[in-house]
Backbone as a printed PyTorch tensor [residue, N CA C, xyz], in Angstrom:
tensor([[[ 22.6650,   8.9210,  -2.1530],
         [ 23.0690,   9.2120,  -0.5140],
         [ 22.9290,  10.8940,  -0.4410]],

        [[ 23.3380,  11.5880,  -1.7400],
         [ 22.6810,  13.1500,  -0.9790],
         [ 21.5230,  13.2800,  -1.7960]],

        [[ 20.4340,  13.0940,  -2.4870],
         [ 19.4180,  13.9400,  -2.2940],
         [ 18.1260,  12.7070,  -0.5270]],

        [[ 19.1190,  12.1410,  -0.4270],
         [ 18.4130,  12.1540,   0.9160],
         [ 19.2270,  12.2640,   2.2920]],

        [[ 19.7120,  13.2860,   1.9120],
         [ 20.5650,  13.7330,   3.0830],
         [ 20.0940,  15.7550,   3.1960]],

        [[ 19.6100,  15.5920,   1.5930],
         [ 19.3390,  17.0920,   1.1630],
         [ 17.6020,  17.0880,   1.5790]],

        [[ 17.1300,  16.3290,   2.0750],
         [ 15.5180,  16.1150,   2.5610],
         [ 15.6670,  16.2240,   3.8860]],

        [[ 16.7120,  16.8810,   4.8770],
         [ 17.1290,  16.4880,   6.1690],
         [ 16.3860,  15.8800,   6.4840]],

        [[ 15.6520,  14.5970,   6.4010],
         [ 15.5540,  13.8260,   7.5210],
         [ 15.5870,  12.3930,   7.4070]],

        [[ 15.5790,  11.9620,   8.3990],
         [ 16.2660,   9.8860,   8.3700],
         [ 15.3080,   9.2420,   7.7880]],

        [[ 13.7430,   9.1850,   7.7950],
         [ 13.0590,   8.3930,   6.4690],
         [ 12.3060,   8.7790,   5.1660]],

        [[ 12.4880,   8.1820,   4.5580],
         [ 11.5600,   8.8310,   3.0850],
         [ 10.6320,   7.7040,   3.3430]],

        [[  9.5530,   7.9870,   2.2480],
         [  8.1860,   6.9720,   1.4620],
         [  8.1380,   6.5700,   0.5990]],

        [[  9.2620,   6.2290,  -0.0350],
         [  9.8570,   5.1850,  -1.0710],
         [ 10.9220,   5.0940,  -0.7820]],

        [[ 11.4200,   4.1160,  -2.1550],
         [ 12.8200,   2.7460,  -1.9430],
         [ 13.3240,   3.0680,  -3.2220]],

        [[ 14.7910,   3.3610,  -2.8960],
         [ 15.4550,   3.6370,  -4.0060],
         [ 15.9690,   1.9890,  -4.1940]],

        [[ 16.1150,   1.1830,  -2.7840],
         [ 16.6830,  -0.0530,  -3.5660],
         [ 15.7870,  -0.8660,  -4.2080]],

        [[ 14.4400,  -1.3180,  -4.0450],
         [ 13.2150,  -1.3650,  -4.9540],
         [ 13.2460,  -1.2650,  -6.0110]],

        [[ 13.3580,   0.5390,  -6.3080],
         [ 12.9790,   0.8220,  -7.5230],
         [ 14.4040,   0.2100,  -8.6930]],

        [[ 15.5520,  -0.2510,  -7.8690],
         [ 16.8180,  -0.4520,  -8.6820],
         [ 16.3650,  -1.7340,  -8.3950]],

        [[ 15.7030,  -2.8180,  -8.2380],
         [ 16.0740,  -4.1920,  -8.7160],
         [ 14.8050,  -4.3490,  -9.6060]],

        [[ 14.1850,  -3.5900,  -9.2200],
         [ 12.5710,  -3.1980, -10.5960],
         [ 13.5460,  -3.7420, -12.3400]],

        [[ 14.3320,  -2.5280, -12.1700],
         [ 15.3970,  -2.4880, -13.0810],
         [ 16.4160,  -2.2950, -13.1700]],

        [[ 16.9840,  -3.4900, -12.9540],
         [ 18.8380,  -4.0810, -12.3270],
         [ 18.5530,  -4.1210, -13.8050]],

        [[ 18.5440,  -4.5730, -14.6750],
         [ 19.4090,  -4.7320, -15.5700],
         [ 19.6900,  -3.4210, -16.9280]],

        [[ 18.7850,  -2.2600, -16.4150],
         [ 19.0230,  -0.9600, -16.8010],
         [ 20.0130,   0.1100, -16.4550]],

        [[ 20.0720,  -0.8560, -14.8000],
         [ 20.8430,   0.2490, -13.9450],
         [ 22.4470,   0.0230, -14.3060]],

        [[ 22.0450,  -1.3770, -14.5320],
         [ 23.6650,  -1.4610, -14.8750],
         [ 24.5720,  -1.6190, -15.6300]],

        [[ 23.4960,  -1.4820, -16.3870],
         [ 23.6730,  -1.3090, -18.5720],
         [ 24.4600,   0.4910, -18.2020]],

        [[ 24.1500,   1.0380, -17.7330],
         [ 23.7190,   3.0370, -17.3500],
         [ 24.9010,   2.3230, -16.5700]],

        [[ 25.3500,   2.6380, -15.2350],
         [ 26.3770,   2.1160, -14.8710],
         [ 27.1310,   1.6850, -15.3020]],

        [[ 27.6030,   0.3960, -16.2650],
         [ 28.6920,  -0.0110, -16.8890],
         [ 29.4200,   1.2700, -17.8530]],

        [[ 28.1380,   1.7160, -18.5190],
         [ 28.7990,   2.8640, -19.3930],
         [ 29.2610,   4.0690, -19.1800]],

        [[ 28.8630,   4.9240, -18.5360],
         [ 28.9370,   5.7360, -17.3800],
         [ 30.6350,   5.5110, -17.0600]],

        [[ 30.0360,   4.5370, -16.7170],
         [ 31.8950,   4.2240, -15.4870],
         [ 32.8690,   4.2680, -16.6930]],

        [[ 32.7630,   3.4070, -17.6750],
         [ 33.6390,   4.0230, -19.0140],
         [ 33.2260,   4.8070, -19.7310]],

        [[ 32.6490,   6.0430, -19.8240],
         [ 33.2610,   6.9710, -21.3080],
         [ 34.5680,   8.1270, -19.9670]],

        [[ 33.4860,   8.7880, -20.8260],
         [ 34.8210,  10.3510, -21.1380],
         [ 34.5360,  11.2250, -19.6600]],

        [[ 33.6660,  10.6210, -18.8300],
         [ 33.8260,  11.5870, -17.3900],
         [ 31.6610,  11.9880, -17.7680]],

        [[ 30.6490,  11.7800, -18.1860],
         [ 30.5050,  12.2540, -19.6570],
         [ 28.1470,  11.5440, -18.5450]],

        [[ 28.0600,  12.3310, -17.2680],
         [ 27.3740,  11.5570, -16.9920],
         [ 25.5970,  11.4740, -16.6120]],

        [[ 25.7610,  12.8690, -17.8250],
         [ 24.0160,  12.9240, -18.6260],
         [ 23.3900,  11.5580, -18.3160]],

        [[ 23.9400,  10.5080, -19.1680],
         [ 22.5070,   9.2630, -19.1370],
         [ 22.4860,   9.1890, -17.7550]],

        [[ 23.7400,   8.6670, -17.3190],
         [ 23.7530,   8.6190, -15.4350],
         [ 22.4700,   9.1710, -14.6320]],

        [[ 22.3510,  10.5150, -15.4960],
         [ 21.6530,  11.7300, -14.0220],
         [ 19.6870,  11.4180, -14.9740]],

        [[ 19.9120,  11.5170, -16.2960],
         [ 18.9230,  10.4990, -17.0100],
         [ 18.2780,  10.3510, -16.3820]],

        [[ 18.8820,   8.4550, -16.4980],
         [ 18.1920,   7.6670, -14.9530],
         [ 17.7480,   7.3770, -14.0010]],

        [[ 18.6680,   8.1280, -13.2150],
         [ 18.5270,   8.6460, -11.6440],
         [ 17.0220,   8.7330, -11.9750]],

        [[ 16.9150,  10.1430, -12.3980],
         [ 15.8280,  11.1180, -12.2380],
         [ 14.2730,  10.8340, -12.8710]],

        [[ 14.7300,   9.4620, -13.9760],
         [ 13.4640,   8.8560, -14.8510],
         [ 13.1970,   7.6340, -13.5790]],

        [[ 14.2150,   7.1170, -12.7260],
         [ 14.5210,   5.6010, -11.3670],
         [ 13.7030,   6.5860, -10.0000]],

        [[ 13.5220,   8.0310,  -9.9060],
         [ 13.5630,   7.8170,  -9.1070],
         [ 11.5840,   8.7970,  -8.6970]],

        [[ 11.4020,   9.1420, -10.1850],
         [ 10.5670,   9.4370, -10.5840],
         [  9.7080,   8.1720, -10.6870]],

        [[  9.5950,   7.0800, -11.0170],
         [  8.7220,   5.4690, -11.3200],
         [  9.1090,   5.0370,  -9.7290]],

        [[  9.9380,   5.2870,  -9.0990],
         [  9.7080,   4.8090,  -7.3130],
         [  8.5160,   6.0070,  -6.9140]],

        [[  8.3490,   7.2300,  -7.0470],
         [  7.6220,   8.1430,  -6.3530],
         [  6.0500,   8.0380,  -6.9040]],

        [[  5.9500,   7.1790,  -7.6070],
         [  4.6500,   6.9140,  -7.8890],
         [  3.5250,   5.3240,  -8.3100]],

        [[  5.2030,   4.3230,  -8.0230],
         [  5.5080,   3.0140,  -7.0280],
         [  4.8840,   3.1960,  -6.0230]],

        [[  5.6160,   3.6570,  -4.9510],
         [  4.7690,   4.6140,  -4.4750],
         [  3.3570,   4.9090,  -3.6400]],

        [[  2.7010,   5.9210,  -4.4600],
         [  2.3560,   6.4760,  -4.3630],
         [  0.6010,   5.6980,  -4.8480]],

        [[  1.3360,   4.6760,  -5.5540],
         [  0.7430,   3.0940,  -5.8660],
         [  0.0570,   2.2700,  -4.6790]],

        [[  1.1900,   2.4920,  -4.6260],
         [  0.9370,   1.4460,  -3.0350],
         [ -0.2440,   1.9640,  -2.0770]],

        [[ -0.3850,   3.6220,  -2.0820],
         [ -0.5770,   4.3850,  -0.7930],
         [ -1.8500,   4.2620,  -0.8650]],

        [[ -1.9760,   4.9190,  -2.0490],
         [ -3.5600,   4.8800,  -2.3610],
         [ -4.2330,   2.8880,  -2.9170]],

        [[ -3.5640,   1.9790,  -2.5340],
         [ -3.7810,   0.7670,  -3.0860],
         [ -4.5320,   0.2810,  -0.2500]],

        [[ -3.3900,   0.5340,  -0.6410],
         [ -3.2300,   0.5940,   0.7780],
         [ -4.6090,   1.3780,   1.5610]],

        [[ -5.0560,   2.6690,   1.4090],
         [ -5.8920,   3.6790,   1.6520],
         [ -7.4540,   2.7350,   1.3300]],

        [[ -7.6020,   2.4230,  -0.0040],
         [ -8.9250,   2.4590,  -0.7530],
         [ -9.3830,   1.2620,   0.0910]],

        [[ -7.8410,   0.4620,   0.5160],
         [ -8.8120,  -1.2740,   0.9460],
         [ -8.8050,  -0.6430,   2.6840]],

        [[ -8.5020,  -0.0050,   3.1140],
         [ -8.3510,   0.4880,   4.2570],
         [-10.1410,   0.9880,   4.4970]],

        [[-10.2190,   2.1690,   3.2780],
         [-11.8160,   2.3210,   3.1500],
         [-12.8950,   1.3850,   2.8350]],

        [[-12.5380,   0.4720,   2.1350],
         [-13.1330,  -1.0890,   1.8090],
         [-13.8770,  -1.4640,   3.2430]],

        [[-12.3770,  -1.8050,   3.7980],
         [-13.3510,  -2.0220,   5.4500],
         [-13.2420,  -1.6850,   5.7590]],

        [[-13.2170,  -0.3330,   5.5520],
         [-14.6650,   0.6260,   7.2680],
         [-16.1590,   0.9030,   6.7680]],

        [[-16.0490,   0.7070,   5.1600],
         [-17.5760,   0.5260,   4.5330],
         [-17.7180,  -0.4740,   4.7110]],

        [[-17.8730,  -1.8630,   4.4260],
         [-18.2080,  -2.8620,   5.2690],
         [-18.2910,  -3.3260,   6.3630]],

        [[-17.5740,  -3.0110,   7.6920],
         [-17.1320,  -3.0910,   8.9710],
         [-18.6130,  -3.6110,   9.5410]],

        [[-19.5790,  -2.6260,   9.2870],
         [-20.5330,  -3.6270,   9.1380],
         [-21.8280,  -4.7780,   8.6840]],

        [[-20.9160,  -5.0430,   8.0470],
         [-21.3740,  -6.1500,   6.7710],
         [-20.8590,  -7.8410,   7.3320]],

        [[-21.5910,  -8.8160,   7.8400],
         [-21.4650,  -9.6070,   7.7400],
         [-20.1760, -11.1180,   6.8870]],

        [[-19.0140, -10.8790,   6.8100],
         [-17.8810, -11.1160,   6.2570],
         [-17.4590, -12.1010,   7.2520]],

        [[-17.0990, -13.1020,   7.5070],
         [-16.7350, -14.8690,   7.6190],
         [-15.3350, -13.9190,   7.1710]],

        [[-13.5710, -14.7140,   7.8480],
         [-13.1680, -14.7310,   8.3250],
         [-12.1220, -15.3760,   6.7330]],

        [[-12.9100, -16.3090,   6.3280],
         [-12.8550, -17.1380,   5.3140],
         [-12.4360, -16.3330,   3.5310]],

        [[-14.1110, -15.4030,   3.5280],
         [-13.9490, -14.4420,   3.1680],
         [-13.4110, -13.2760,   3.0230]],

        [[-12.7300, -12.9140,   4.5770],
         [-12.1080, -11.4640,   4.7040],
         [-10.2920, -12.3520,   4.2160]],

        [[ -9.8550, -13.2800,   4.4150],
         [ -9.2040, -14.4590,   3.9580],
         [ -8.7780, -13.9460,   1.8900]],

        [[-10.1000, -13.3340,   1.6530],
         [ -9.3480, -13.9080,   0.1950],
         [-10.1760, -12.7940,  -0.8190]],

        [[-10.7030, -11.8220,   0.5990],
         [-10.2390, -10.4550,   0.0370],
         [ -9.2720,  -9.3580,   0.0170]],

        [[ -8.7160,  -9.2570,   1.3110],
         [ -7.4430,  -8.9730,   1.2590],
         [ -6.4620,  -9.4400,   0.8180]],

        [[ -6.6740, -11.0810,  -0.0230],
         [ -5.3350, -11.5670,  -0.9860],
         [ -5.5130, -10.7800,  -1.9280]],

        [[ -7.2290, -10.5270,  -2.6540],
         [ -7.7040,  -9.7760,  -3.9290],
         [ -7.2840,  -8.5650,  -3.8420]],

        [[ -7.2320,  -8.2900,  -2.8450],
         [ -6.6690,  -6.5500,  -1.9670],
         [ -5.4790,  -6.5690,  -2.3150]],

        [[ -4.3190,  -7.7890,  -1.9300],
         [ -3.0700,  -7.3340,  -2.4530],
         [ -2.5160,  -7.4790,  -3.4370]],

        [[ -3.2750,  -7.6350,  -4.6580],
         [ -2.7710,  -8.3000,  -5.5530],
         [ -2.7810,  -9.5850,  -6.1620]],

        [[ -3.6770, -10.1390,  -5.8560],
         [ -3.0940, -11.5760,  -5.9190],
         [ -3.2420, -11.4750,  -7.8320]],

        [[ -2.2280, -12.1470,  -8.2030],
         [ -2.2800, -12.8080,  -9.3610],
         [ -2.7690, -13.5270, -10.5350]],

        [[ -3.0510, -13.5830, -11.3800],
         [ -4.3460, -14.5640, -12.2730],
         [ -5.6850, -13.8900, -12.2980]],

        [[ -6.3930, -15.4940, -12.3660],
         [ -7.4990, -14.8710, -12.3630],
         [ -8.2710, -15.8600, -11.1690]],

        [[ -9.3120, -15.1140, -10.9150],
         [ -9.4920, -15.7320,  -9.4220],
         [-10.7960, -16.6850, -10.0200]],

        [[-10.9070, -17.9490, -10.0190],
         [-12.1930, -18.7830,  -9.5570],
         [-12.3140, -19.6050,  -8.8780]],

        [[-13.8670, -20.4510,  -8.8480],
         [-13.7790, -21.0160,  -8.1770],
         [-12.7500, -22.1800,  -7.3390]],

        [[-12.1480, -23.0700,  -8.6380],
         [-11.5310, -23.9920,  -8.2530],
         [ -9.5750, -23.1010,  -7.0800]],

        [[ -9.4860, -22.2610,  -7.6340],
         [ -8.4760, -21.6170,  -7.0880],
         [ -9.3200, -21.0020,  -5.6100]],

        [[-10.2920, -20.5190,  -5.2970],
         [-10.6850, -20.2230,  -4.5160],
         [-10.5410, -21.6170,  -3.0520]],

        [[-11.7170, -22.4990,  -3.9150],
         [-11.6630, -23.7680,  -2.8700],
         [ -9.8950, -24.3020,  -2.4190]],

        [[ -9.1070, -23.8320,  -2.8230],
         [ -7.8600, -24.4330,  -2.8470],
         [ -7.8500, -23.2440,  -1.3900]],

        [[ -7.6400, -21.8730,  -2.2180],
         [ -7.3720, -21.2900,  -1.0220],
         [ -7.8140, -21.3570,   0.4320]],

        [[ -9.1540, -20.8050,   0.1750],
         [ -9.5910, -21.3560,   1.4070],
         [ -9.7860, -22.3670,   1.9410]],

        [[ -9.3490, -23.8530,   1.1560],
         [ -9.2880, -25.3760,   1.8010],
         [-10.6990, -25.2240,   2.5180]],

        [[-11.6720, -25.1120,   1.1920],
         [-12.5020, -26.1970,   1.1590],
         [-13.3590, -26.6610,  -0.1240]],

        [[-14.9360, -26.8540,  -0.1060],
         [-15.1750, -27.7970,  -1.5930],
         [-15.5390, -27.0280,  -2.2690]],

        [[-15.6030, -27.1800,  -4.3730],
         [-15.7380, -26.7360,  -4.7600],
         [-17.4300, -25.4160,  -4.9730]],

        [[-18.3830, -26.1160,  -4.1590],
         [-19.8870, -26.0160,  -2.9590],
         [-19.2130, -24.7480,  -2.8410]],

        [[-18.6840, -24.8940,  -1.5040],
         [-18.5750, -24.0400,  -0.8560],
         [-17.5780, -22.7280,  -0.8010]],

        [[-16.7110, -22.8770,  -2.3610],
         [-16.4800, -21.4640,  -2.7820],
         [-17.0110, -20.8990,  -3.6370]],

        [[-18.2280, -21.3760,  -3.9620],
         [-19.1140, -20.8430,  -5.7420],
         [-20.2700, -20.5110,  -4.5720]],

        [[-20.7770, -20.5110,  -2.8480],
         [-21.6100, -20.4260,  -2.7740],
         [-20.9300, -18.9690,  -2.1590]],

        [[-19.8780, -19.2130,  -1.2080],
         [-19.0470, -17.4410,  -1.2270],
         [-18.8000, -16.4580,  -1.9950]],

        [[-18.8480, -17.1870,  -3.7620],
         [-18.8400, -15.9100,  -4.5100],
         [-19.8050, -15.5140,  -4.7170]],

        [[-20.8130, -15.7250,  -5.0050],
         [-22.4500, -15.5450,  -5.1450],
         [-22.5260, -14.6730,  -3.7050]],

        [[-22.0700, -14.8340,  -2.8710],
         [-22.3660, -14.2480,  -1.8860],
         [-21.2270, -12.5750,  -1.2800]],

        [[-20.6190, -12.2490,  -2.3180],
         [-20.0840, -11.8630,  -2.2530],
         [-20.4750, -11.2730,  -3.6150]],

        [[-20.8890, -11.4600,  -4.8420],
         [-21.3110, -11.1400,  -6.2110],
         [-22.9960, -10.2720,  -5.5160]],

        [[-23.4930, -10.7190,  -4.8150],
         [-24.7180, -10.0090,  -4.0490],
         [-24.5150,  -9.1780,  -3.0950]],

        [[-23.0530,  -9.0620,  -2.2290],
         [-22.9860,  -8.0610,  -1.3480],
         [-22.6580,  -7.0600,  -2.6550]],

        [[-22.5900,  -7.8050,  -3.7380],
         [-21.6260,  -5.8370,  -4.6300],
         [-19.9070,  -5.5190,  -4.3540]],

        [[-19.8320,  -6.4130,  -3.4320],
         [-18.4840,  -6.8940,  -3.5950],
         [-17.3370,  -7.3670,  -4.8300]],

        [[-17.8460,  -8.4220,  -5.3570],
         [-17.0590,  -9.2790,  -6.3290],
         [-18.5630,  -9.0130,  -7.8390]],

        [[-17.3730,  -8.7300,  -9.3390],
         [-18.7670,  -9.1480,  -9.8840],
         [-17.3400, -10.4090, -10.7670]],

        [[-18.4670, -10.3320, -12.1070],
         [-17.8350, -11.9610, -12.5530],
         [-16.8050, -10.7860, -13.7430]],

        [[-15.7500, -11.3380, -13.8860],
         [-14.9580, -10.6670, -15.2560],
         [-15.5510, -10.4410, -16.6020]],

        [[-15.5380,  -9.6270, -17.7150],
         [-16.5480, -10.1780, -19.0640],
         [-15.2200, -10.8100, -20.0900]],

        [[-14.1890, -11.2880, -19.5310],
         [-13.4720, -12.8050, -19.7250],
         [-14.0770, -13.7900, -20.0310]],

        [[-14.4900, -14.7180, -21.0670],
         [-15.0540, -15.0860, -21.7740],
         [-14.1020, -16.5240, -21.4970]],

        [[-14.6600, -17.8810, -21.8550],
         [-13.3880, -18.6600, -21.1210],
         [-14.3610, -20.2870, -20.9020]],

        [[-13.5190, -21.3610, -20.1580],
         [-14.9120, -22.1010, -19.5570],
         [-14.6730, -22.2180, -18.3220]],

        [[-13.7910, -21.5000, -17.6790],
         [-14.5470, -20.7700, -16.3700],
         [-14.5700, -19.9970, -15.9760]],

        [[-16.0690, -19.1210, -14.8830],
         [-15.7110, -17.8960, -14.4850],
         [-14.5250, -17.4280, -13.9710]],

        [[-14.3000, -16.1480, -14.0660],
         [-13.2660, -15.0540, -13.2640],
         [-14.3640, -14.4810, -12.7360]],

        [[-13.0780, -14.0790, -11.3120],
         [-14.3770, -13.0040, -10.5990],
         [-13.0440, -12.1850, -10.4560]],

        [[-13.8940, -10.8570, -10.5380],
         [-12.4230,  -9.6750,  -9.6880],
         [-13.4040,  -9.2600,  -8.6550]],

        [[-12.1090,  -8.1180,  -7.4510],
         [-13.5770,  -7.1560,  -6.8410],
         [-14.6100,  -6.1810,  -7.6940]],

        [[-14.4520,  -5.3630,  -6.8440],
         [-15.6690,  -4.0730,  -7.5370],
         [-14.7770,  -3.0710,  -7.4270]],

        [[-14.9370,  -1.9600,  -8.1490],
         [-13.5080,  -1.0820,  -8.4730],
         [-14.2190,  -0.2270,  -7.5530]],

        [[-13.0560,   0.2080,  -6.0590],
         [-13.4520,  -0.1430,  -5.0740],
         [-12.0690,   1.7770,  -5.1460]],

        [[-12.8120,   2.6720,  -6.0140],
         [-12.1340,   3.6030,  -5.4450],
         [-12.7030,   4.7260,  -4.6560]],

        [[-12.8190,   4.1900,  -2.6330],
         [-14.0360,   5.2510,  -2.9100],
         [-12.7820,   7.0350,  -2.0290]],

        [[-14.0540,   7.3190,  -2.4560],
         [-13.3520,   9.1230,  -2.1430],
         [-14.0210,   9.2010,  -0.6670]]])
């Protein structure tokens, strides 16, 4: 609260509560320890500063992803990309968990495996997707690294 007041504005671009949620166990451990100590809050302050740093890094990462996604769509604004492909690309940009395979593509887009494979090949040809190095029974695909300056 004091940190927020010291900033002198009502809005913040980092989330204190979401960072606490990601480190909830440690938060409660440190809080419990400090509450039952002789009044030394050094460990709490150390944790809080680290937490604040992590919150800032998290928002920096999120902002970078948003900017890269916007730059990607600007770069490909004149490229023919169907709504179905836009759906998948946005999922990939937004942090799709797991490996993207033809079967998952087909399930998400509610199309056949053949259509999903054609979609994937189209995006590979356009330089938007690439096959991953990971081996295995099924091919996995990911976005080409779009750190656009």
